[in-house]
N, C-alpha and C positions, 0 to 999 in steps of 0.2 A: 515886508515880506520878501523872502528870498525863493521859496519853492513856488512855482507858478502853475505847473501842469504836470500830469502824470497819465500814462495810459499803459495798461497791460495787455489790452486786446483780448481780454477774456470774456467780456460780457456782451459782445456783439458779433454777429456773423455778417460781414460786408456784402456777401452775395444773398442775403435774404431779400426776398421780393416785397416790393410795395404793392398797393392796389392796382397799379398800372403794369405790374408784372416786371418792373425793372429793379436792379439791385438798389438796396437802400444805402450801400456803402457805408460811410461812418456816421450817416444821419446828422451831419452838421457838426459832429465833434472835431473833425479835421475840416480845415478850409478847403482841402482838395484831397481826394484819394483816388488813386488808379482805378478805373473801372474794372480792371482785370485783377485786382488785389483779392486774395482768398485767405481764409483762415486755415491754419495748419497747426499740427502738434507743437506746443511750446517748448521751452527748455527744461520745464518740470513736467512730470507725467500728468498732472491734473489741469495743465494750463494750455492756453492756446497762443499762438503767435500769428504775425501777419505776413503774408508772402507778397512781395512787390515784384511782379514779373519783368523780365527784360522786354523792352519795346516802347512804343510811342505813348503808352498810357501814363507815363510819369510815375511819381512816388507818392509819399505822404507829406502833406504840408499843413503846418499848424501857425496861425497868426496869433499874436498876443493881443489883448485889449489896449495896451498902451506900449510906447516905444520904450526901450532900455539902452542904457549906456554900456551895460555889460551883460552878457548871457552865458550860461553854462548849459550844455545839453549832454545827455548820455543816453545810451541804448545798448541793448545786447543784440549783436548782429551776427548772422551766419550767411555766408556767401554760398550759394548753390554752386557745386562743381561745374567748372567751365574751362574752356580751352584757353590757355595763356597766350593769346595772340595780340598783345599790346593794348587791348581793351582793359581799362582799369575799373574795378567796381567802385562806385561813388557810394559811401557809407552814410554820411550826415554832414549837416552844415547849417549856417545861420546866414541870414541876409538883411540888409538895411530896409528901412521903410520906403526909400526911393526905388527899390528894386534895381540899383546900381552896382552894388558891391556884395558879393557873397564870399565867405570863407568856408571851405569844404575839405573833408578828409577822404582819401581814396586809399585802396591797397595797390601797391605797385607790383610790377611783374616778378619781383623777388619776395613778395610777401611782406615788405615793410610798409608802414604807413607814409603816406605823402599829404602834405598840407598845401593846398592851393588857394590862390586868390582868383576869383572870377569877377570880371569888370567889363562892362559893355560887350559881353560876348565873348571874351577872351579869357583863357586860364593861364595863370603864371604859377609855376612851382616855387614855393617859398622855403620848404625844408622837408627833408625825409628823415625818418626815424632810424635809429640803429635796431630797436626792437622789431620783432617779427610776429605777425599774425598768422599762425599755421593755417593751411586750407582746411576746409571741411569741418570746422568746429565752431561753437559759439564763442565770441569774444565781446567784452564789455568796452565800449569806445566812448570816451567823453571828450568834448571840445569846449574850450573857454575862448570868448572873443571879447575883449575890452576896448572900447572905442578910444581913439586918441590920435592926434596928428603926429606926435613925437613920442608919446608915452603909452601907446596902446600895447596890449598883452595878447598874445597868442600861445595857448597850451593845449596839448593833446595827451591824453592818457589812454593806456591799453591795459586792461585787466588790473586796474588799480595802480599801474606804475607809469610815472611820468615818461613819456616817449618823446615829446617835442616841447621845448619851452623857448619862447622868444619875447623879449622885452624891448622897450623903447622903439616901438613900431609905429608907422603911420597906418593905421587900420581903417581910418575913415576914408581916405582915398577919394575925396570929394563927394562921398555918399552921405547918409543920414544916420540917425540912430537906429537900433536893431529892432526888428519886429518879427521876423519869420525865421522858424526852424523847419528843416526839411530832412527826410530820410529817402535814400535811393536815387534821388534825381533833383537837379536844380529846378525850382518851379517853372513849369512851361516847356521842360526838355525831356527827352526820352530817358528811360531808366537803362543805364548801359548794360547792366547784368542783373539777373534775378537774385534777390537776397530776401532773408527773413529777419523780422525785427521783433523784439520782445522787451517789456520793462523799460519804458521810455519815460525820461524826466526832462523838465525844463526849469531852470532856476536862474536867478541873477546873484549879484554879490552885495545887495543890500541887507540890512538887518544884522542881527547877532546870532542866528542860527541858519543852518543850511546855506551859507554864503560862500561855500567853496565846493570842490567836487564831492559828490555824494558817494562815489564809488559804486561797485557792483550792486545795484539795489534789486529788489524784487517788488513787482506791483500785484497785490492780491485783491481780487474782486469778492466781496463778501456781501451776501444778500440778506434781506430782512428775514428773521426767523419768528418773530412774535410781535404783537402790537405794543407799543410803548405807553408812557403815561399820559400822552396828549393824543386825544382822538377827536378832532373836529371837522375832518373831511367827510365827504359822503362816499360810500363805497358802492361800486356797481359790479355785479348784481347786489341787490339789497340782501343783507343777512350774511354776506360773506365776511371773512376777516380781512381787514385792511392789508396786513402784511402778505397774505396769500395774494391778493389782487395785484400787488406791486412786484411780486417776485416769481410769478409763474410763467413769465414770457408769453403771455396771451393778452393781446391789446383789448380783447372784449371784457376782460376784468380790469378795473382801474379805480382810482380815487379822484374826486374833484372837489373844488371849493367854490360856492356860490358867491362869496364875498371876501373882502380883504381881511387880514389879520388873524385867519384861522390857521391853527397848527396841527400837525400830524407827525408823530414820532414813532420809531421802530427800534426794537432790539435786534441788532445785526449779529450774524455768526461770528464767533470768536476768532482771533488771529490764529493762523496755523502755529503748529509747535515749532519753536526756533530756539537754538542754544542761547544765544544772546540777541533778542530782538531790539532794534532801534527804530522808532517810528519818526520819519521825517515829516510826515503829514498825513492828513486824512482828506481825500477828495470825494465829496458827496456827488454822485452821478445820477441824474434824473432824466428819464425818458418822457417828455412832457410836451404839450402844445396849448395854445390858446383856443377857446371855443367860440369867440365872437369877435366882431370887428372891434378896431381900436387897439390900445396898447394893453398886451397881456404880460404879467410878470408874476415871478415867485421868487422866494429866497430859500437857500439851503438852511438847515436848522440843526443845532447841536445842543443836547441836554446833557451836561456833565456835572454830577453832584447837584449842588443848589444853584448852579450857573446856567444860564441859557444864552446862546449866541446865534445870530443870523448873519447871512452873507450879505453882500450888496445885492441889488436887484438883478435877477436873471431875466432877460427879455426872451419872450417866447415867440415862436413861429406858428403858422397855421398848421403845419404838418409835424408829425411826431419827429423830435430831434433830441439827441443827447445833450443835456445841459450839465455844467459842472460848477461846483461851489468848493473852494479848497480851504480847508481849516488847518494852518500850519501849527497852531498852538491849541492846547487844551484850554478852554474859556475858564476852567475852574482853577484859577491861580495864574492864568496866562503863562503857562509853562510848556515845555515840549511833552508831548504825548508819551506816556509809558503804556506797557501792554495791559497792566491792571486798570488803568484809567479808561483806555479804550474799550476794553471788553465790558466795562461797567456803564459806558455812555450810551445814549440813544441818538439816533440821527433820523432827520426827516425834512419836512417842508413847511413853509409858511406862505400863505397866499398874500399877494402884494398888489 
């Protein structure tokens, strides 16, 4: 697999309150999200973005399930207007599993991108781009870090154009393999300046598809619009349609499974109209929890043509949390998704 995680920030409001009157934040989708993070208008009229405010709250942190030798991250980023007084906005970065070494991208005082290495609390400037990110607009920034003691690779792209390219680097620097991606702030540190983020992805360089920069992508949240062909879960309240229970943003309506191996699928809204759509992957996002002691699990489910596929086990918590299962390929032929295949497929869950 090359595509590992996506987030468009459309389907949750980080300031929505839980039963204790506290913000849900990302409900577990991020390893950490600034308590002051808010939802703002996204870069498309019908979308939302995430605002990471300046200050001690930090930014957005995502840990992977396993370590990687190489990571590529991309995100659309807009820096809120600020006074140019030597404080550089931190855009994004990746860090090793030992939390010793991080590589990160900032905007310099002249609008050019700067690539830094952070190690043991110190930052060293590695390279500065010629390309400029003009102030007060959305820019799509991508960073690739490939680990190596003498053959490491560092690459930065700005709006689809290579801005920094460095080969034969010592990117390990006594650290370990890569595990963490972050936006706005190095984990555990303050966010230098307020910025908005949208359409975020994480990938690696393995596999035969999605193993290089994806470019300026969009992440669309598409809700269930009808029940699918598999209907084995129990709907609450009784008599309601399962698709309505999972798409109305009301936790009083839900679906549940009393035993393992039960499947529920849905027809989801079609893709937005695009001139030349290319689908890098489909991430099934589920707000779920376990309801008893012990290990609670479920699996993401795809029904495409005559083929059915499930994800690896997703471990549930006792509180409601967003869980993700990513299907990089269409199981019907094990090929890259097309618009027609996606619109015809069903997506859902299997109890595990």
